[in-house]
Structure formats: structure tokens, C-alpha cells
C-alpha positions as CSV (number, residue, x, y, z in Angstrom):
1,M,76.1,-78.4,58.1
2,T,79.6,-76.9,58.0
3,G,82.5,-78.9,56.7
4,L,80.4,-81.4,54.7
5,R,80.2,-81.5,50.9
6,D,78.6,-83.8,48.3
7,I,81.6,-85.4,46.5
8,A,79.2,-86.8,43.9
9,L,78.2,-83.3,42.5
10,D,79.9,-81.5,39.7
11,S,77.7,-78.4,40.5
12,G,75.2,-77.8,43.2
13,P,71.6,-76.7,42.8
14,D,72.3,-73.0,42.8
15,A,75.1,-73.2,40.3
16,S,73.3,-75.6,38.0
17,H,69.9,-74.0,38.3
18,T,68.4,-77.4,39.0
19,L,66.6,-78.9,42.0
20,Y,69.3,-81.5,42.8
21,G,72.5,-80.3,41.1
22,V,74.5,-82.1,38.4
23,E,76.2,-85.3,39.3
24,A,79.9,-85.9,38.3
25,P,80.8,-88.9,36.1
26,A,81.4,-92.2,38.0
27,C,85.2,-92.1,37.4
28,V,85.4,-88.6,39.0
29,I,83.3,-89.8,42.0
30,R,85.5,-92.8,42.4
31,D,88.6,-90.7,42.5
32,R,87.1,-88.3,45.0
33,M,86.0,-91.1,47.2
34,A,89.5,-92.6,47.2
35,A,90.9,-89.2,48.3
36,E,88.6,-88.8,51.3
37,P,89.7,-90.1,54.7
38,R,86.0,-90.5,55.8
39,I,82.7,-90.7,53.9
40,V,79.3,-90.2,55.5
41,F,76.4,-91.7,53.6
42,V,72.8,-90.6,54.3
43,T,69.8,-92.4,53.0
44,E,66.1,-93.0,53.8
45,P,65.3,-95.5,56.6
46,S,64.8,-99.1,55.5
47,G,61.5,-99.6,53.8
48,G,61.3,-95.9,52.9
49,T,58.3,-95.3,55.2
50,A,57.1,-91.7,55.4
51,G,57.2,-89.6,58.6
52,P,54.2,-87.9,60.1
53,D,54.9,-84.7,58.2
54,D,54.8,-86.4,54.8
55,R,52.5,-84.6,52.4
56,G,52.6,-87.3,49.8
57,P,49.7,-89.4,48.4
């Protein structure tokens, strides 16, 4: 999605050569959160139930 960024990351997956990226220290995340006019938080649905496409055990 254009215009959205993960303020908790120091470096993304491509730059860090990891699956999820590298998270910034808590104090940096706090400062970034304080500077943002709006924060969107995305998480799993309550209970974490898998959808019909889930390939898990």
C-alpha cells in the first residue's frame, strides 16, 4: 500500500536480508509514534483462528 510505512522497523526485509526485517529499539519506536499524526495497527482477528486458505497443521 502506498503511503504506509512500518515505524517499528530499523530496516525492512530486503535491506536486512531477513524474513521480517530488524526492529528499532523501543525508545526509537516511541519517538516515531509521538511524531505521527495517525497510526494504523493491524493484527490477527481475536482468537487467531485460521482462514480457509491456511496451510498450517
